[in-house]
NUZA-238874 format. One record per residue: residue number from 1; residue in one letter; chain; x, y, z of N, C-alpha, C, O in turn. Coordinates in steps of 0.05 Angstrom, whole numbers, plus 5000, padded with zeros to 4 digits. Atoms other than C-alpha are relative to their C-alpha. Layout:
 resi resn chain n.px n.py n.pz ca.px ca.py ca.pz c.px c.py c.pz o.px o.py o.pz
  NUM    A     A    X    Y    Z     X     Y     Z    X    Y    Z    X    Y    Z
...
END
This chain:
 resi resn chain n.px n.py n.pz ca.px ca.py ca.pz c.px c.py c.pz o.px o.py o.pz
    1    X     A 5013 4982 4981  3067  6517  5363 4977 5013 4985 4981 5025 4964
    2    X     A 5023 4987 5011  2997  6542  5348 4991 5022 5018 4986 5017 5042
    3    X     A 5010 4977 4985  2975  6611  5371 4975 5010 4988 4969 5003 4965
    4    X     A 5025 4989 5010  2910  6648  5363 5004 5029 4990 5015 5045 5005
    5    X     A 5000 4972 5010  2906  6710  5319 4975 5013 5010 4953 5005 5003
    6    X     A 5023 4988 4986  2861  6755  5360 4980 5014 4981 4957 5015 4987
    7    X     A 5019 4986 5018  2831  6792  5300 4984 4980 4983 4961 4986 4975
    8    X     A 5014 5019 5017  2813  6730  5259 4988 4977 5015 4972 4962 5004
    9    X     A 5009 5022 4984  2801  6680  5315 5006 4973 4988 4992 4953 4993
   10    X     A 4991 5025 5012  2836  6626  5275 5028 4994 5010 5044 5012 5013
   11    X     A 4973 5007 4991  2896  6587  5298 5021 5006 4979 5017 5003 4955
   12    X     A 4977 4994 5017  2963  6608  5269 5019 4976 5003 5028 4970 5025
   13    X     A 4982 5023 5000  3006  6548  5250 5028 5010 4991 5032 5017 4968
   14    X     A 4973 4991 5006  3080  6566  5254 5018 4977 4991 5042 4982 4985
   15    X     A 4983 5023 5006  3106  6496  5237 5014 5003 4973 5037 4996 4970
   16    X     A 4988 4997 5027  3119  6513  5163 5024 5019 5001 5044 5014 4988
   17    X     A 4978 4981 4999  3163  6573  5180 5023 4989 5016 5046 4994 5010
   18    X     A 4979 5013 4984  3200  6534  5233 5015 4980 4983 5039 4978 4985
   19    X     A 4987 5020 5018  3213  6478  5182 5017 5014 4980 5039 5005 4973
   20    X     A 4984 4985 5019  3237  6530  5132 5026 5010 5012 5047 5008 4999
   21    X     A 4976 4991 4986  3286  6558  5182 5020 4977 5004 5044 4979 5000
   22    X     A 4983 5023 4996  3312  6488  5198 5012 4991 4974 5035 4983 4973
   23    X     A 4989 5008 5026  3320  6472  5124 5023 5019 4992 5043 5010 4981
   24    X     A 4979 4981 5006  3361  6535  5116 5025 4994 5016 5048 4996 5006
   25    X     A 4977 5007 4983  3406  6516  5175 5013 4975 4989 5038 4974 4986
   26    X     A 4989 5025 5011  3415  6446  5145 5014 5006 4973 5035 4994 4968
   27    X     A 4988 4992 5026  3430  6478  5077 5027 5012 5006 5047 5007 4992
   28    X     A 4975 4987 4993  3484  6521  5109 5021 4980 5009 5044 4982 5001
   29    X     A 4981 5020 4989  3515  6461  5144 5008 4979 4979 5031 4971 4978
   30    X     A 4994 5021 5020  3510  6411  5086 5009 5010 4973 5023 4996 4958
   31    X     A 4993 4989 5026  3519  6457  5027 4981 4990 4978 4985 4997 4955
   32    X     A 5019 5010 5020  3460  6422  4992 4976 5019 5000 4964 5024 5021
   33    X     A 5022 4981 5002  3407  6469  4966 4976 4986 4988 4978 4973 4967
   34    X     A 5025 5011 5010  3335  6446  4957 4980 5023 4996 4968 5032 5015
   35    X     A 5016 4976 5005  3297  6502  4923 4971 4994 4992 4956 5013 4986
   36    X     A 5027 5005 5010  3233  6466  4904 4984 4981 5017 4963 4971 5007
   37    X     A 5015 5019 4983  3210  6422  4962 4972 5010 5006 4954 4994 5009
   38    X     A 5027 4988 4994  3152  6470  4975 4981 4997 4976 4958 5005 4978
   39    X     A 5016 5004 5023  3127  6454  4905 4994 4970 4994 4981 4964 4974
   40    X     A 5003 5029 5004  3129  6378  4911 4974 4990 5013 4972 4988 5037
   41    X     A 5025 5009 4989  3057  6353  4918 5002 4974 5017 4987 4972 5036
   42    X     A 4998 5025 4985  3078  6284  4942 5010 5005 5029 5000 4994 5048
   43    X     A 4989 4993 4974  3119  6313  4999 4979 5015 5017 4976 5010 5041
   44    X     A 5021 4984 4986  3063  6363  5017 4977 4982 5010 4967 4985 5032
   45    X     A 5021 5019 4992  3011  6307  5018 5008 4982 5023 4993 4977 5041
   46    X     A 4989 5017 4979  3055  6263  5061 4999 5015 5027 4990 5005 5047
   47    X     A 4999 4984 4976  3065  6319  5112 4971 5006 5010 4966 5004 5034
   48    X     A 5027 4993 4993  2991  6338  5111 4985 4976 5012 4970 4979 5031
   49    X     A 5014 5024 4990  2966  6267  5121 5010 4992 5028 4994 4983 5045
   50    X     A 4989 5006 4973  3013  6255  5180 4989 5020 5020 4981 5012 5042
   51    X     A 5011 4979 4982  2991  6321  5211 4971 4996 5006 4963 4999 5029
   52    X     A 5029 5005 4996  2917  6305  5201 4996 4976 5019 4980 4978 5037
   53    X     A 5002 5024 4983  2925  6236  5232 5007 5007 5029 4994 4997 5048
   54    X     A 4992 4993 4973  2961  6266  5292 4979 5018 5013 4974 5015 5037
   55    X     A 5022 4984 4989  2906  6318  5301 4976 4983 5008 4965 4987 5030
   56    X     A 5023 5018 4993  2852  6265  5299 5006 4984 5024 4990 4981 5043
   57    X     A 4992 5016 4977  2890  6221  5347 5001 5016 5026 4992 5006 5047
   58    X     A 4999 4983 4976  2903  6278  5396 4972 5005 5011 4968 5004 5035
   59    X     A 5027 4995 4991  2829  6295  5398 4987 4975 5011 4974 4976 5033
   60    X     A 5012 5025 4990  2807  6223  5405 5012 4992 5027 4997 4982 5045
   61    X     A 4987 5007 4974  2857  6212  5461 4989 5017 5022 4984 5007 5044
   62    X     A 5011 4982 4979  2831  6273  5499 4972 4992 5007 4964 4991 5030
   63    X     A 5028 5007 4995  2758  6253  5490 4997 4973 5013 4981 4969 5031
   64    X     A 5002 5026 4987  2769  6180  5508 5010 5000 5029 4999 4986 5046
   65    X     A 4991 4997 4972  2808  6199  5570 4977 5011 5017 4972 5002 5039
   66    X     A 5022 4988 4985  2750  6243  5592 4977 4981 5003 4965 4979 5024
   67    X     A 5021 5021 4998  2699  6188  5575 5007 4980 5021 4990 4973 5037
   68    X     A 4992 5020 4981  2738  6137  5614 4999 5011 5029 4991 4996 5047
   69    X     A 5002 4988 4973  2742  6185  5674 4971 5001 5009 4965 4994 5032
   70    X     A 5028 4998 4993  2667  6197  5673 4987 4973 5002 4969 4969 5019
   71    X     A 5011 5027 4999  2651  6124  5660 5008 4985 5025 4994 4968 5035
   72    X     A 4989 5013 4976  2694  6103  5718 5021 4980 4993 5016 4962 4976
   73    X     A 4977 5018 5006  2760  6067  5716 4998 4974 5015 5014 4956 5012
   74    X     A 5003 5024 4985  2734  6014  5764 4995 4976 4982 5003 4953 4988
   75    X     A 5007 5021 5018  2708  5973  5706 5018 5001 4976 5012 5016 4957
   76    X     A 4980 4999 5022  2767  5960  5660 4988 4992 4973 4998 5000 4952
   77    X     A 5012 5009 5025  2722  5926  5609 4986 5022 4985 4983 5021 4961
   78    X     A 5015 4979 5013  2684  5990  5595 5018 5023 4990 5009 5041 4976
   79    X     A 4981 4979 5008  2747  6032  5584 5006 4998 4970 5009 4977 4959
   80    X     A 4991 4998 5028  2765  6055  5514 5030 5002 5000 5042 5017 5015
   81    X     A 4971 5000 5001  2837  6041  5496 5008 5009 4972 4995 5002 4952
   82    X     A 4990 4990 5025  2877  6075  5441 5027 4986 4996 5045 4987 5013
   83    X     A 4975 5014 5006  2933  6035  5407 5011 5010 4974 4996 5015 4955
   84    X     A 4986 4995 5025  2984  6053  5355 5002 4974 4985 5006 4953 4997
   85    X     A 4997 5024 5016  2987  6004  5298 5029 4997 4991 5040 5016 4979
   86    X     A 4971 5003 5005  3057  5976  5291 5007 5000 4970 4990 4993 4953
   87    X     A 4989 4999 5027  3099  5984  5229 4986 5019 4981 4986 5016 4957
   88    X     A 5012 4978 5015  3061  6046  5206 5010 5026 5010 5021 5028 5033
   89    X     A 4990 4973 4991  3078  6120  5209 4983 5009 5024 4995 5016 5045
   90    X     A 5016 4991 4977  3019  6139  5253 4971 4990 4998 4953 5004 5007
   91    X     A 5027 5012 4999  2959  6093  5242 4994 4992 5029 5012 4986 5044
   92    X     A 5007 5007 4973  2920  6078  5305 4972 4989 5000 4957 4990 4980
   93    X     A 5027 5010 4997  2857  6046  5332 4990 5004 5028 5006 5005 5047
   94    X     A 5014 5001 4974  2807  6051  5389 4991 4971 5003 4983 4958 4984
   95    X     A 5009 5027 4994  2788  5986  5423 4983 5000 5025 4990 5012 5045
   96    X     A 5017 5005 4977  2732  5966  5470 4981 4977 4993 4968 4977 4972
   97    X     A 5019 5022 5002  2692  5902  5479 5001 4986 4972 4980 4982 4960
   98    X     A 4995 5014 5026  2721  5868  5416 4993 5016 4976 4993 5005 4953
   99    X     A 5004 4983 5023  2704  5927  5372 5024 5019 4997 5034 5030 5016
  100    X     A 4978 4982 5006  2759  5967  5338 4991 5021 4980 4976 5016 4962
  101    X     A 5004 4979 5019  2755  6034  5304 5028 5007 4990 5044 5017 5005
  102    X     A 4973 4998 5011  2814  6038  5257 5003 5025 4982 4986 5029 4964
  103    X     A 4993 4978 5017  2845  6101  5226 5026 4994 4987 5046 4990 5001
  104    X     A 4975 5009 5014  2896  6084  5173 5004 5017 4975 4986 5024 4960
  105    X     A 4993 4986 5025  2933  6122  5119 5005 4979 4979 5025 4965 4979
  106    X     A 4996 5019 5022  2923  6080  5056 5022 5010 4981 5036 4994 4970
  107    X     A 4979 4987 5016  2967  6129  5019 5003 5029 5011 4989 5036 5030
  108    X     A 4996 4973 4990  2991  6200  5028 4976 5019 4996 4974 5040 5008
  109    X     A 5023 4983 5005  2925  6227  5001 4973 4986 5008 4952 4997 5001
  110    X     A 5024 5014 4992  2875  6176  5030 5003 4989 5028 5022 4975 5035
  111    X     A 5001 5011 4973  2857  6161  5102 4974 4984 5002 4953 4994 4995
  112    X     A 5024 5016 4997  2809  6104  5115 4992 4997 5029 5009 4997 5047
  113    X     A 5011 5002 4973  2764  6098  5175 4979 4978 5000 4960 4979 4984
  114    X     A 5019 5022 5000  2727  6034  5192 5000 4985 5026 5019 4987 5042
  115    X     A 5002 5017 4976  2704  5987  5246 5008 4972 4993 5003 4962 4971
  116    X     A 4994 5028 5003  2731  5917  5255 4988 4987 5025 4995 4992 5047
  117    X     A 5015 5014 4978  2685  5872  5296 5008 4971 5000 5011 4958 4979
  118    X     A 4993 5028 4996  2705  5805  5324 5025 4991 4984 5028 4968 4978
  119    X     A 4975 5006 5014  2771  5809  5288 4998 4993 4971 5018 4986 4959
  120    X     A 5002 5008 5028  2743  5795  5219 4980 5017 4984 4983 5020 4960
  121    X     A 5021 4985 5015  2681  5837  5200 5006 5029 4999 5010 5042 5020
  122    X     A 4993 4972 5004  2696  5905  5171 4974 5016 4993 4959 5008 4975
  123    X     A 5023 4984 5004  2643  5960  5173 5007 5030 4998 5028 5038 5007
  124    X     A 4998 4971 5000  2633  6034  5159 4980 5011 5021 4961 4997 5029
  125    X     A 5017 4987 4980  2601  6082  5209 4974 5008 4986 4973 5014 4962
  126    X     A 5026 4990 5010  2528  6102  5200 5004 5030 4994 5018 5044 5009
  127    X     A 4999 4971 5006  2519  6170  5167 4974 5014 5003 4972 5038 5004
  128    X     A 5026 4988 4995  2445  6180  5178 4983 4982 5017 4991 4959 5023
  129    X     A 5018 5014 4982  2388  6158  5222 4990 4974 4987 4986 4954 5001
  130    X     A 5011 5023 5014  2364  6108  5169 5021 4979 4994 5014 4956 4987
  131    X     A 4979 5020 5005  2431  6074  5160 5001 4979 5023 4993 4985 5045
  132    X     A 4997 5021 4980  2444  6009  5196 5030 4995 5003 5046 4996 4984
  133    X     A 4973 5007 4995  2509  5992  5229 5006 4974 4986 4991 4955 4989
  134    X     A 4993 5024 5014  2544  5941  5187 5004 5003 4970 5009 4984 4956
  135    X     A 4994 4995 5028  2551  5974  5119 5030 4992 4995 5047 5000 5011
  136    X     A 4972 5010 5005  2613  5940  5089 5018 5021 4988 5042 5015 4983
  137    X     A 4983 4979 5012  2638  6006  5059 5014 5016 5022 5001 5031 5036
  138    X     A 4985 4983 4981  2693  6036  5102 5001 5028 4987 4999 5031 4963
  139    X     A 4999 4973 5009  2699  6111  5097 5028 5008 4992 5048 4998 5003
  140    X     A 4974 4990 5008  2755  6148  5062 4999 5030 4999 4980 5042 4989
  141    X     A 4996 4971 5001  2778  6219  5071 5022 5004 4980 5044 4992 4982
  142    X     A 4981 4996 5022  2814  6244  5010 5010 5029 4999 4996 5048 5005
  143    X     A 4988 4973 5002  2862  6302  5000 4996 5011 4972 4997 4996 4952
  144    X     A 5000 4987 5026  2855  6351  4944 5018 5025 5002 5020 5038 5023
  145    X     A 4981 4978 5001  2907  6403  4924 4988 5022 4984 4980 5019 4961
  146    X     A 5011 4976 5013  2883  6473  4907 5022 5020 4993 5046 5013 4991
  147    X     A 4982 4978 5007  2915  6539  4890 5021 5003 5022 5016 5000 5046
  148    X     A 4977 4996 4983  2983  6552  4920 5006 4975 5017 5016 4977 5040
  149    X     A 4996 5026 4987  2986  6478  4940 4986 4998 5026 4995 4984 5045
  150    X     A 5017 5003 4976  2932  6486  4993 4988 4972 4999 4975 4965 4979
  151    X     A 5011 5027 4998  2912  6417  5015 4975 5001 5018 4976 5011 5040
  152    X     A 5025 5002 4985  2841  6405  5037 4992 4971 5001 4995 4957 4981
  153    X     A 5009 5028 4996  2813  6340  5064 4970 4999 4998 4956 5015 5009
  154    X     A 5029 5001 5006  2745  6318  5040 4989 4972 5004 5003 4952 5000
  155    X     A 5015 5025 4998  2694  6264  5054 4976 5003 4982 4961 5022 4985
  156    X     A 5022 4998 5020  2644  6251  4997 5000 5028 4987 4979 5040 4984
  157    X     A 4995 4975 5014  2672  6314  4963 4992 5025 5017 4988 5046 5006
  158    X     A 5005 4978 4982  2656  6358  5024 5023 5003 5019 5034 4984 5029
  159    X     A 4978 4995 4981  2709  6391  5066 4993 4991 5028 4970 4993 5036
  160    X     A 5006 5011 4974  2715  6360  5134 5006 5021 5022 5023 5039 5018
  161    X     A 4995 4985 4976  2713  6393  5202 5010 4978 5020 4995 4960 5027
  162    X     A 4988 5022 4984  2759  6352  5247 4984 4995 5026 4979 4972 5033
  163    X     A 5015 5004 4975  2720  6364  5312 4973 4986 4995 4966 4968 5010
  164    X     A 5026 5013 5006  2653  6345  5280 5005 4971 4992 4990 4953 5000
  165    X     A 4994 5027 5009  2684  6284  5247 5008 4982 5024 4998 4959 5026
  166    X     A 4992 5016 4976  2717  6260  5312 4976 4994 5017 4973 4972 5027
  167    X     A 5024 5004 4983  2653  6270  5350 4982 4978 4988 4972 4960 5002
  168    X     A 5018 5019 5013  2614  6229  5298 5011 4971 5004 4997 4953 5012
  169    X     A 4989 5027 4999  2662  6169  5296 5002 4990 5029 4997 4967 5034
  170    X     A 4997 5009 4973  2674  6168  5371 4972 4993 5012 4970 4974 5026
  171    X     A 5027 5006 4991  2599  6170  5385 4991 4973 4989 4980 4956 5003
  172    X     A 5006 5026 5012  2588  6113  5336 5014 4977 5013 5003 4956 5019
  173    X     A 4984 5021 4987  2644  6074  5368 4989 4994 5028 4985 4970 5035
  174    X     A 5010 5004 4973  2618  6084  5439 4973 4986 5000 4969 4967 5016
  175    X     A 5027 5012 5001  2546  6067  5421 5002 4971 4992 4988 4954 5003
  176    X     A 4999 5027 5010  2566  6004  5383 5018 4982 5016 5018 4957 5011
  177    X     A 4983 5017 4984  2617  5980  5433 4990 4996 5028 5002 4983 5045
  178    X     A 5011 5002 4973  2573  5986  5495 4988 4972 5004 4979 4959 4985
  179    X     A 5011 5026 4994  2551  5922  5529 4977 5003 5018 4964 4983 5025
END
């Protein structure tokens, strides 16, 4: 559950405290005490990457639904479809007109984003006006761990803004998948 703190205007994420309460209940029932899971970087990275992928997917799903509504559902070929990739925790892809935009967790600290065209050609999204679609370098978002195990996600060593990132990739996808 995310609520808004009225004085700071930033969302408050209660999931960590809810998880802590559940761990304590499990500890009471099982008798097994785990006193250092909050210090385990591998576990923290795993949780953070899953959460980030879910946030990206939720935003893309909302935006593609709105796009499809405005574009008109009469033409099924123009609709953007979102698919989960099987045998993964939460990798997914967008699909339209034989173009795929794939979001995949390569590891707990790396998320790759790239286009797959015609089922074989892999591309990265354009990053500037002068770039051409078709650069063979897919993009990677990497996690870094800071003080107090704060995890931040970065692209080219810059912190990401999820909304801006989603807007960029979805726009690239729509422009390049149009017929």
